[in-house]
C-alpha positions as CSV (number, residue, x, y, z in Angstrom):
1,M,-37.7,54.4,-33.9
2,F,-38.9,56.7,-31.5
3,D,-40.8,55.8,-27.9
4,K,-41.8,59.7,-27.6
5,I,-43.0,62.3,-29.1
6,L,-43.5,65.7,-27.8
7,I,-46.3,67.2,-29.7
8,A,-45.6,71.3,-30.2
9,N,-49.1,72.0,-31.4
10,R,-53.4,72.0,-30.3
11,G,-56.5,71.8,-31.8
12,E,-57.6,68.6,-33.6
13,I,-54.0,68.5,-35.4
14,A,-52.2,68.5,-32.2
15,L,-55.2,65.3,-31.9
16,R,-54.3,64.0,-35.1
17,I,-50.4,63.8,-34.5
18,H,-51.5,61.8,-30.6
19,R,-53.7,59.2,-32.9
20,A,-50.7,58.4,-35.5
21,C,-48.4,58.1,-32.2
22,R,-50.0,56.0,-30.0
23,E,-51.0,54.0,-33.6
24,M,-47.9,53.0,-33.9
25,G,-46.9,52.1,-30.3
26,I,-45.3,55.9,-29.6
27,R,-46.3,57.5,-26.4
28,T,-46.8,61.6,-26.7
29,V,-46.4,64.1,-24.8
30,A,-48.9,67.3,-25.0
31,I,-47.7,71.3,-25.1
32,H,-50.3,73.5,-23.6
33,S,-51.4,77.1,-22.6
34,E,-53.3,77.9,-19.4
35,A,-56.2,78.5,-22.0
36,D,-56.0,74.5,-23.2
37,A,-55.6,72.7,-19.9
38,S,-58.8,70.8,-20.8
39,A,-58.0,69.8,-24.6
40,M,-58.9,66.9,-25.7
41,H,-55.5,66.3,-26.9
42,V,-54.2,67.5,-23.4
43,R,-56.6,64.6,-22.3
44,L,-55.5,62.0,-24.2
45,A,-51.8,62.5,-23.8
46,D,-49.2,60.3,-21.5
47,E,-48.3,63.1,-20.5
48,S,-48.3,67.2,-20.5
49,V,-46.7,70.2,-19.9
50,C,-47.9,74.3,-19.4
51,V,-46.1,75.7,-21.4
52,G,-47.2,79.7,-20.3
53,P,-50.7,81.9,-20.9
54,P,-53.2,82.5,-23.1
55,A,-50.9,84.7,-25.7
56,V,-49.4,82.7,-28.1
57,G,-46.3,84.6,-27.6
58,K,-45.9,83.4,-24.6
59,S,-47.0,79.5,-25.3
60,Y,-47.4,77.8,-28.2
61,L,-44.7,80.2,-30.5
62,N,-41.9,79.6,-26.5
63,V,-39.4,77.8,-27.8
64,P,-37.2,77.7,-24.5
65,A,-40.6,76.1,-22.6
66,I,-41.3,73.8,-25.4
67,V,-37.4,72.5,-25.4
68,A,-37.0,72.5,-22.0
69,A,-41.6,70.6,-22.0
70,A,-39.3,68.0,-24.2
71,E,-36.1,67.1,-22.5
72,V,-38.0,66.7,-18.9
73,T,-39.9,64.4,-20.5
74,G,-38.0,62.4,-21.9
75,A,-38.8,63.0,-25.5
76,Q,-36.7,62.1,-28.4
77,A,-38.5,63.8,-30.7
78,I,-41.2,67.0,-32.1
79,H,-43.7,67.4,-34.0
80,P,-44.6,70.9,-34.6
81,G,-47.9,70.5,-37.0
82,Y,-48.9,72.6,-38.7
83,G,-49.1,76.4,-38.1
84,F,-46.8,78.4,-35.1
85,L,-43.9,76.5,-34.8
86,S,-43.6,74.0,-38.3
87,E,-42.6,76.4,-40.9
88,N,-40.0,78.2,-38.0
89,A,-35.9,77.5,-39.5
90,R,-34.7,78.5,-36.0
91,F,-36.5,76.1,-34.1
92,A,-35.5,73.0,-35.9
93,E,-32.1,74.2,-35.5
94,I,-32.5,74.5,-32.2
95,V,-34.5,71.2,-31.7
96,E,-31.7,69.7,-33.3
97,A,-29.2,71.8,-31.4
98,H,-30.6,69.9,-28.1
99,G,-30.5,66.2,-29.5
100,L,-33.8,65.5,-30.2
101,A,-35.4,64.8,-33.7
102,F,-37.2,67.8,-35.9
103,I,-40.5,65.7,-37.7
104,G,-40.1,68.2,-41.1
105,P,-37.1,69.1,-43.7
106,T,-34.5,70.3,-42.7
107,A,-34.0,74.0,-41.7
108,E,-32.2,74.8,-44.3
109,H,-34.9,73.3,-46.7
110,I,-37.4,75.6,-44.0
111,R,-35.3,78.8,-44.4
112,V,-35.0,78.4,-48.0
113,M,-38.5,77.9,-49.1
114,G,-40.4,80.3,-46.7
115,D,-39.1,82.8,-48.7
116,K,-41.2,83.1,-51.4
117,I,-38.2,84.6,-54.1
118,T,-35.6,82.4,-52.4
119,A,-38.6,79.6,-53.3
120,K,-39.4,80.8,-56.6
121,E,-35.5,80.8,-57.8
122,A,-35.0,77.4,-56.4
123,V,-37.8,75.7,-58.2
124,M,-37.4,77.9,-61.5
125,N,-33.5,75.8,-61.4
126,A,-35.4,72.7,-60.6
127,G,-37.7,73.2,-63.5
128,I,-41.4,74.0,-62.7
129,P,-43.3,76.4,-63.6
130,V,-43.8,79.8,-62.1
131,V,-45.9,82.8,-62.0
132,P,-44.4,86.3,-64.3
133,G,-43.2,88.8,-62.0
134,S,-40.2,90.3,-60.9
135,P,-36.8,88.0,-60.6
136,G,-36.5,89.4,-56.8
137,A,-37.7,91.9,-54.4
138,V,-38.9,94.5,-55.4
139,E,-37.7,97.5,-53.3
140,S,-38.8,101.0,-54.4
141,F,-42.1,102.1,-56.0
142,E,-39.7,102.8,-59.4
143,D,-38.4,100.0,-60.0
144,G,-42.2,98.2,-59.0
145,K,-44.0,100.9,-61.6
146,K,-41.9,99.1,-64.2
147,I,-41.6,95.9,-63.5
148,A,-45.5,96.3,-63.5
149,A,-45.8,98.4,-66.6
150,E,-44.1,94.9,-68.2
151,L,-45.9,92.6,-66.6
152,G,-49.5,94.0,-67.6
153,Y,-52.1,95.3,-65.1
154,P,-53.4,93.5,-62.9
155,V,-50.4,92.7,-60.6
156,L,-49.8,91.0,-57.4
157,I,-48.3,92.2,-55.1
158,K,-47.1,89.7,-52.3
159,A,-45.5,89.3,-48.9
160,A,-42.1,87.3,-49.3
161,S,-43.2,85.6,-46.2
162,G,-45.3,84.0,-44.3
163,G,-48.1,83.6,-45.9
164,G,-52.0,83.1,-45.5
165,G,-53.3,86.0,-47.1
166,R,-51.3,88.8,-45.0
167,G,-48.7,91.5,-47.3
168,M,-51.0,90.2,-50.3
169,K,-52.8,92.9,-52.3
170,L,-53.9,93.4,-55.6
171,A,-53.4,96.8,-58.0
172,P,-55.7,97.0,-60.6
173,T,-54.3,99.5,-62.4
174,A,-51.2,101.9,-62.5
175,A,-52.7,104.9,-59.9
176,D,-53.4,101.6,-57.2
177,L,-49.7,100.4,-57.2
178,K,-48.0,103.0,-55.0
179,E,-50.7,101.9,-51.8
180,A,-50.9,98.2,-52.8
181,M,-47.0,98.2,-51.9
182,E,-46.9,100.5,-49.0
183,T,-49.6,98.7,-47.9
184,A,-48.2,94.5,-48.5
185,S,-44.8,95.9,-47.4
186,A,-46.4,98.0,-43.7
187,E,-48.7,94.9,-43.8
188,A,-46.1,92.0,-44.1
189,A,-44.2,93.8,-41.4
190,A,-46.3,93.4,-38.6
191,A,-47.9,90.1,-39.4
192,F,-43.8,88.4,-40.2
193,G,-41.2,90.9,-38.6
194,D,-40.2,91.1,-42.5
195,G,-41.7,93.4,-45.1
196,T,-39.8,92.5,-48.6
197,I,-42.2,92.4,-51.5
198,Y,-42.3,90.9,-54.2
199,I,-45.1,91.8,-57.7
200,E,-46.6,89.0,-59.8
201,K,-49.8,89.0,-62.7
202,Y,-52.4,88.5,-61.5
203,L,-54.0,85.8,-63.1
204,T,-58.0,86.5,-63.9
205,T,-59.9,83.1,-63.0
206,P,-57.7,80.9,-61.6
207,R,-57.7,77.5,-60.2
208,H,-55.6,76.9,-57.0
209,I,-54.2,73.4,-57.5
210,E,-51.3,71.9,-55.4
211,I,-49.2,68.8,-55.4
212,Q,-48.8,66.6,-52.4
213,I,-45.0,64.9,-51.9
214,L,-43.2,63.3,-49.4
215,A,-39.2,62.4,-49.5
216,D,-37.3,60.7,-47.5
217,S,-33.5,60.2,-46.4
218,H,-32.4,57.6,-48.9
219,G,-33.4,59.4,-52.2
220,N,-36.7,58.4,-52.1
221,V,-39.4,60.6,-53.6
222,V,-43.3,59.7,-54.1
223,H,-45.6,62.6,-55.3
224,L,-49.4,60.8,-54.2
225,G,-51.7,63.7,-56.8
226,E,-53.6,66.6,-56.6
227,R,-55.6,69.0,-54.0
228,D,-58.0,71.3,-55.5
229,C,-57.9,74.3,-52.8
230,S,-59.8,77.0,-55.3
231,L,-63.0,78.0,-52.8
232,Q,-61.4,80.4,-50.6
233,R,-62.2,83.4,-48.8
234,R,-59.7,86.6,-48.2
235,N,-56.6,84.0,-50.0
236,Q,-57.4,81.7,-46.5
237,K,-59.4,77.8,-47.7
238,I,-62.2,76.7,-46.5
239,L,-63.4,73.4,-48.9
240,E,-60.3,71.1,-50.2
241,E,-61.0,68.0,-53.0
242,A,-58.8,64.9,-54.5
243,P,-58.4,64.9,-57.2
244,S,-59.1,68.5,-58.6
245,P,-62.8,68.4,-61.5
246,A,-60.6,70.6,-63.3
247,L,-57.6,68.0,-63.7
248,D,-57.5,64.8,-66.3
249,S,-54.8,62.2,-65.9
250,T,-52.5,62.6,-68.0
251,G,-52.3,66.7,-66.6
252,R,-51.9,64.7,-63.6
253,K,-49.2,62.2,-64.6
254,K,-47.4,65.2,-65.8
255,I,-47.5,67.9,-63.3
256,G,-46.9,65.3,-60.7
257,E,-43.7,63.6,-62.7
258,I,-42.0,67.3,-63.5
259,V,-42.8,68.2,-59.3
260,R,-41.6,64.1,-57.8
261,K,-38.2,65.4,-59.7
262,A,-37.0,68.8,-58.9
263,I,-38.6,67.6,-55.0
264,E,-35.7,64.6,-55.9
265,S,-33.0,67.3,-57.6
266,I,-33.3,69.3,-54.2
267,G,-32.7,66.4,-51.5
268,Y,-35.8,67.6,-50.2
269,R,-36.8,65.2,-46.3
270,G,-40.3,64.9,-45.3
271,V,-43.1,66.1,-46.1
272,G,-44.3,69.4,-48.6
273,T,-46.9,70.7,-50.9
274,I,-46.2,72.4,-54.0
275,E,-48.9,75.5,-54.6
276,F,-49.9,76.0,-57.9
277,L,-52.5,78.4,-59.4
278,W,-53.8,77.0,-63.1
279,E,-55.6,78.4,-65.8
280,H,-56.1,78.1,-69.2
281,G,-54.2,73.8,-68.8
282,E,-51.1,75.8,-67.6
283,F,-49.3,75.3,-64.2
284,Y,-47.8,78.3,-62.6
285,F,-45.8,78.1,-59.0
286,I,-46.9,79.9,-56.1
287,E,-45.4,78.6,-52.6
288,M,-44.1,75.4,-51.0
289,N,-45.9,74.2,-47.9
290,T,-43.0,72.8,-46.3
291,R,-45.3,71.4,-43.3
292,L,-48.4,68.5,-42.9
293,Q,-51.3,70.6,-45.1
294,V,-54.3,71.7,-42.8
295,E,-56.2,69.0,-45.7
296,H,-54.1,66.5,-45.5
297,P,-56.8,64.0,-45.3
298,V,-57.9,64.1,-48.6
299,T,-55.2,63.3,-49.9
300,E,-55.3,60.5,-47.8
301,A,-58.4,59.1,-48.4
302,I,-57.9,58.3,-51.6
303,T,-53.9,57.4,-51.6
304,R,-54.8,55.0,-48.3
305,I,-51.7,56.8,-47.1
306,D,-51.5,58.0,-43.6
307,L,-49.3,61.4,-44.1
308,V,-48.3,60.9,-40.5
309,R,-47.6,58.5,-39.6
310,E,-44.8,59.1,-42.6
311,Q,-43.8,61.2,-41.3
312,I,-42.5,60.5,-38.1
313,R,-40.7,57.0,-39.9
314,V,-39.0,59.3,-42.1
315,A,-38.0,61.4,-39.0
316,D,-36.7,58.6,-37.7
317,G,-34.6,57.7,-41.3
318,A,-36.9,54.6,-42.3
319,A,-37.1,54.6,-46.1
320,L,-40.9,54.8,-47.9
321,E,-41.9,51.2,-48.4
322,F,-43.6,52.4,-51.7
323,S,-41.8,53.7,-54.5
324,Q,-44.1,55.9,-56.8
325,K,-45.7,52.5,-58.9
326,D,-47.3,51.5,-55.5
327,V,-49.6,55.1,-55.3
328,T,-52.8,54.3,-57.0
329,F,-55.6,56.3,-56.9
330,E,-58.8,55.7,-55.5
331,G,-62.9,57.5,-56.0
332,W,-63.0,60.6,-54.7
333,A,-62.5,63.3,-51.2
334,I,-63.8,66.4,-49.8
335,E,-62.5,68.5,-46.4
336,C,-64.8,71.1,-45.1
337,R,-63.1,73.6,-42.2
338,I,-65.5,73.9,-39.5
339,N,-64.9,77.0,-38.1
340,A,-66.8,78.3,-34.6
341,E,-67.7,81.5,-36.8
342,N,-70.7,83.1,-38.4
343,P,-71.8,81.6,-41.1
344,R,-72.6,85.1,-42.9
345,T,-70.1,87.3,-41.4
346,F,-67.2,85.2,-40.5
347,I,-67.5,86.5,-37.1
348,P,-65.0,84.2,-34.7
349,S,-68.0,82.4,-32.3
350,P,-66.3,81.2,-29.1
351,G,-68.1,79.4,-26.2
352,T,-68.4,76.4,-24.7
353,I,-69.9,73.8,-26.4
354,T,-73.7,72.5,-25.4
355,E,-74.0,70.3,-27.6
356,F,-72.0,67.7,-29.5
357,H,-72.5,65.2,-32.7
358,A,-70.9,63.9,-34.8
359,P,-71.4,62.7,-38.1
360,G,-70.7,58.7,-39.4
361,G,-70.5,56.2,-41.5
362,L,-69.4,55.2,-44.4
363,G,-66.3,57.0,-46.1
364,V,-67.2,60.0,-43.3
365,R,-64.2,60.9,-41.0
366,L,-64.2,64.1,-38.7
367,D,-60.9,65.4,-37.0
368,S,-62.1,67.4,-34.4
369,A,-61.2,67.9,-30.9
370,L,-64.2,69.3,-29.6
371,Y,-67.3,67.3,-26.8
372,A,-69.6,68.8,-24.7
373,G,-68.4,71.4,-21.9
374,Y,-65.0,71.6,-23.6
375,S,-64.7,75.5,-23.6
376,I,-63.9,77.0,-27.1
377,P,-60.8,79.8,-26.3
378,P,-60.9,83.5,-28.2
379,Y,-57.4,83.6,-28.4
380,Y,-56.3,80.9,-31.3
381,D,-58.0,80.1,-34.6
382,S,-61.4,79.5,-35.0
383,L,-61.1,76.0,-36.7
384,I,-62.8,73.6,-34.6
385,G,-62.9,70.3,-37.2
386,K,-62.5,69.3,-40.2
387,L,-65.3,67.1,-42.1
388,I,-64.2,64.8,-44.7
389,V,-65.9,62.7,-46.9
390,H,-64.6,59.9,-49.1
391,G,-66.5,58.3,-52.4
392,R,-66.4,55.9,-55.3
393,T,-67.1,59.5,-57.5
394,R,-67.5,63.3,-57.2
395,T,-71.0,62.7,-57.2
396,E,-71.7,60.0,-54.8
397,T,-69.4,62.1,-52.0
398,L,-71.1,65.3,-52.1
399,L,-74.3,63.3,-51.8
400,R,-72.6,62.1,-48.6
401,L,-70.9,65.3,-47.7
402,R,-74.7,66.9,-47.4
403,R,-75.7,63.7,-45.3
404,S,-72.9,64.7,-43.2
405,L,-73.8,68.0,-42.9
406,E,-77.2,67.7,-42.1
407,E,-76.3,65.4,-39.2
408,M,-73.7,67.7,-37.4
409,V,-74.9,69.0,-34.1
410,V,-72.5,71.8,-32.6
411,G,-74.0,73.7,-29.8
412,G,-73.6,76.9,-27.6
413,V,-71.6,78.7,-30.9
414,E,-72.3,79.6,-34.1
415,T,-70.2,77.9,-37.0
416,T,-70.0,77.8,-40.2
417,I,-72.2,74.3,-41.1
418,P,-74.9,75.8,-42.7
419,L,-72.3,77.8,-45.5
420,F,-71.3,74.4,-46.9
421,L,-74.8,72.9,-46.8
422,D,-75.5,76.8,-49.1
423,L,-72.9,75.9,-50.8
424,L,-74.3,72.8,-51.5
425,E,-77.5,74.1,-53.8
426,E,-74.9,76.0,-56.3
427,P,-74.9,74.4,-59.8
428,E,-71.3,75.7,-60.1
429,F,-70.4,74.2,-57.2
430,V,-71.8,71.1,-57.7
431,N,-70.0,71.1,-61.5
432,G,-67.1,71.8,-60.3
433,D,-67.2,74.9,-62.4
434,Y,-65.5,77.4,-59.9
435,H,-62.3,79.8,-59.5
436,I,-60.7,81.0,-56.4
437,H,-62.1,84.6,-56.7
438,W,-65.3,82.6,-57.3
439,L,-66.4,82.2,-53.5
440,E,-65.8,85.7,-52.7
441,E,-67.9,86.9,-55.9
442,W,-70.6,84.1,-54.4
443,L,-70.8,85.6,-51.4
444,S,-70.8,88.9,-51.9
445,S,-74.2,88.5,-54.5
446,R,-75.7,87.0,-51.1
447,T,-75.2,90.7,-49.0
448,D,-76.5,92.7,-53.0
């Protein structure tokens, strides 16, 4: 097993990885920007290395500095967390070229799945159902017009690279198509350096359901059930739950087995998530994330499997210690992404934490790097914590979630805690009767 791992990330996920390492007897190296010198993961790690100024491109995306930090500290592996370099195939290649282990899949799988067009082709060949759309990249408006007409409006224009909703534009009618294509391509080029786009049929009221998989380098693959990530604002998830209120055990077993066999057929290694749109009982592939997901704790809660521990073991060449028949699902789990933002305008609210109290009790977990006196820097994502609650039933979990949100105190900055408390008053959410457009519609109704 590795003796020392460098954590190439920041915030709550860096702390999450550090904790898993310490429980495995592995020493940690934290990298940080100048703005994160006092961050909790830096304070707790065995060693830390400053890799640059606050700007992401000069610090957390500074590949030479990160690899050099691993070499000078004697780290044997690099864990990229999520975001930043976690799905950068070239980074994975560079890490391994320097004799270090990359805690993730192979560079080739990252590359194939990182391009939504090649990913779609790969999963189709492996037997996974996909959303009807263009067979590949759409390179001209004339081609786009023809494809959209065949699919029927509305259609969705999507970037081939990247994620997080950037480079994604809706064309409700033919009159909207040209502007949507141009805007999506320009946005994708600016965000990901790749303006390639494709077109898919727009589903009107789907749910966003994803399947968690785990595979080793010995051909063993398991699926760990689904997560429902349908509560989204601007294509960004804000709350996730497992299992999904929409699926029954038959549907869960069917899609899980389809995904498991597909992942087995491509020889994948590590953790990964196959994301689907689900509507009227049918699943449609949208993308694969070749990394740890932000929402992985809800899967851990219902399966009692430590995904970060398994990532590290698999990267070190170990075989999975369990098979599919050993995986069981217990109870219900919900995660709220707590952001330092105004709960109505969603304007970021960086600043100094004057007060902090974490909720506790049975079935309550808070993944956060906050502490009283910590200054949230303005340079990065506004996620400051993930509140995860687990109960025997969804009703019990919702009641526990309310109690935990009421108990949590974050002083000095605005947070989205009030938003989640308001959501818990909404019958449609409480009943699990929502889809990926529901939250936007609900937020709009509150401001009308």
